[in-house]
C-alpha positions in Angstrom: 185.0 198.2 173.4 181.7 200.3 174.3 180.7 201.0 178.0 178.2 198.3 177.6 181.0 195.9 178.1 184.1 195.3 180.2 187.1 193.4 179.0 187.9 190.3 180.8 191.0 191.5 182.5 188.9 194.5 184.6 186.1 191.7 185.2 188.5 188.9 186.9 189.4 192.3 189.1 186.1 193.4 190.1 184.4 189.8 190.4 187.4 189.2 192.9 185.6 192.3 194.5 182.3 190.9 194.6 180.7 192.2 191.6 177.9 189.5 190.9 178.0 187.4 187.6 174.6 186.5 185.8 175.8 183.3 183.4 173.1 183.2 180.3 174.2 180.2 179.1 171.8 177.1 179.3 172.4 174.9 182.2 174.1 172.6 180.5 177.0 174.8 179.6 176.5 176.1 182.8 177.2 173.2 184.7 179.7 171.7 182.7 181.9 175.3 183.1 181.0 178.9 185.3 182.9 181.6 186.6 182.7 181.1 190.5 179.7 182.6 192.2 177.7 183.3 189.0 174.2 182.6 189.1 172.4 180.8 185.7 169.5 182.6 184.1 169.4 181.0 180.4 168.9 183.8 178.1 165.4 182.4 176.8 164.4 182.5 180.2 165.8 186.1 181.5 163.3 188.7 182.3 164.5 191.6 184.9 162.3 190.3 187.5 164.6 186.7 187.8 167.5 189.1 188.6 167.6 189.0 192.8 167.3 192.4 194.1 170.4 192.6 195.6 172.0 192.4 192.1 169.7 194.4 190.9 171.4 197.4 193.0 174.6 197.7 191.6 177.1 197.0 189.0 176.6 193.4 188.0 178.1 191.3 184.7 176.6 189.3 181.9 178.5 186.5 180.4 177.9 183.9 177.9 180.1 181.4 175.5 181.1 183.9 173.2 179.5 187.3 174.0 176.8 187.5 171.3 174.1 186.0 173.8 175.3 187.9 176.8 174.9 191.3 174.5 171.8 190.1 173.9 171.0 190.2 177.3 172.5 193.0 178.4 170.6 195.1 176.2 167.4 193.7 177.3 168.3 194.2 181.1 169.8 197.9 180.5 166.2 198.8 179.5 165.4 198.3 183.1 168.5 198.8 185.0 170.9 201.2 182.9 174.0 201.3 183.0 174.8 199.0 185.5 174.6 195.5 183.3 178.1 195.5 181.8 178.7 192.5 179.2 182.1 190.7 179.9 184.0 191.0 176.8 184.7 187.3 174.6 182.8 185.6 177.5 183.9 182.4 178.8 185.9 181.3 175.8 188.4 184.9 176.5 187.6 183.7 180.8 188.8 180.0 179.7 191.9 181.2 177.3 192.7 183.8 180.3 193.2 180.7 183.0 190.9 182.1 185.6 189.1 180.0 187.6 186.1 178.3 187.4 184.4 175.9 188.7 181.9 172.7 187.4 179.8 170.5 188.3 180.8 166.7 188.0 183.7 165.4 187.2 182.5 164.5 184.1 180.1 167.2 182.4 181.0 167.4 179.0 178.8 169.5 176.8 178.8 170.7 173.2 178.4 174.5 173.6 175.0 176.0 171.6 177.4 177.4 168.9 178.9 173.9 168.6 175.5 172.3 168.4 174.1 175.0 165.5 177.1 174.4 163.2 176.8 170.3 163.1 172.8 170.8 162.4 173.4 173.7 159.9 176.4 171.0 158.2 173.8 168.4 158.6 171.1 169.6 157.0 173.1 171.2 154.0 174.7 167.7 153.2 171.2 166.1 153.6 169.6 168.7 151.8 172.1 167.7 148.6 172.0 164.4 149.2 168.3 164.2 148.7 168.3 166.1 145.9 171.0 164.0 144.3 169.5 160.7 144.7 165.9 161.4 145.3 164.5 164.5 144.2 166.0 168.0 142.7 163.9 169.8 145.2 165.4 168.5 148.3 168.5 171.0 147.1 165.6 173.7 148.8 166.3 172.4 151.9 169.7 173.6 151.7 169.0 177.2 150.3 166.9 177.8 153.4 169.5 176.5 155.8 171.5 179.1 153.8 169.0 182.3 153.9 168.2 181.1 157.6 172.8 181.2 158.3 172.8 184.2 156.6 169.7 186.1 158.5 171.7 185.1 161.9 174.8 186.6 160.9 173.2 189.8 160.3 170.5 190.1 162.7 173.5 188.0 165.6 170.3 186.4 166.9 169.6 182.6 165.8 166.3 180.6 165.4 168.2 177.0 165.3 170.2 178.0 168.8 167.1 179.3 170.4 165.2 175.6 169.7 168.7 173.5 170.7 168.4 175.5 173.8 165.2 174.2 174.7 166.0 170.4 173.9 166.3 168.2 177.4 170.2 167.9 176.7 170.6 170.9 177.0 168.7 171.6 180.7 
């Protein structure tokens, strides 16, 4: 763990003492489950100007589902705010695994994470490309090839174009 990250246990104790949390997941993910008192500023819309002034004056944490989006948010924000921004190690997955308290907006609020939507979308496109190449034209295999290249790029750069696009879909807002 680097100084840019904080363990979920340490974050829990500091949040109980009043350290603010910025959740960079989509609004739908946030509504489904979030850390109590967290504010939602989705990564695709995040800028230093959106962080409330009272938060910018002291240490605060960023969190997402698994940690990749919050790590990107921390890097983006720390360019302007320095080391006061810390990423919660393991994200909401680690928070929930430790059974720390969460809030949700609506008892029936069920949301599929962006990561899961990407896996379903990428897998569906690969299968579609294979089926179309088998039954329509062999050139459709290029669809599966490009999805595979996208997944490799995503893994190497820790960014995901499909996640960015899916995050803007109406069901994620």
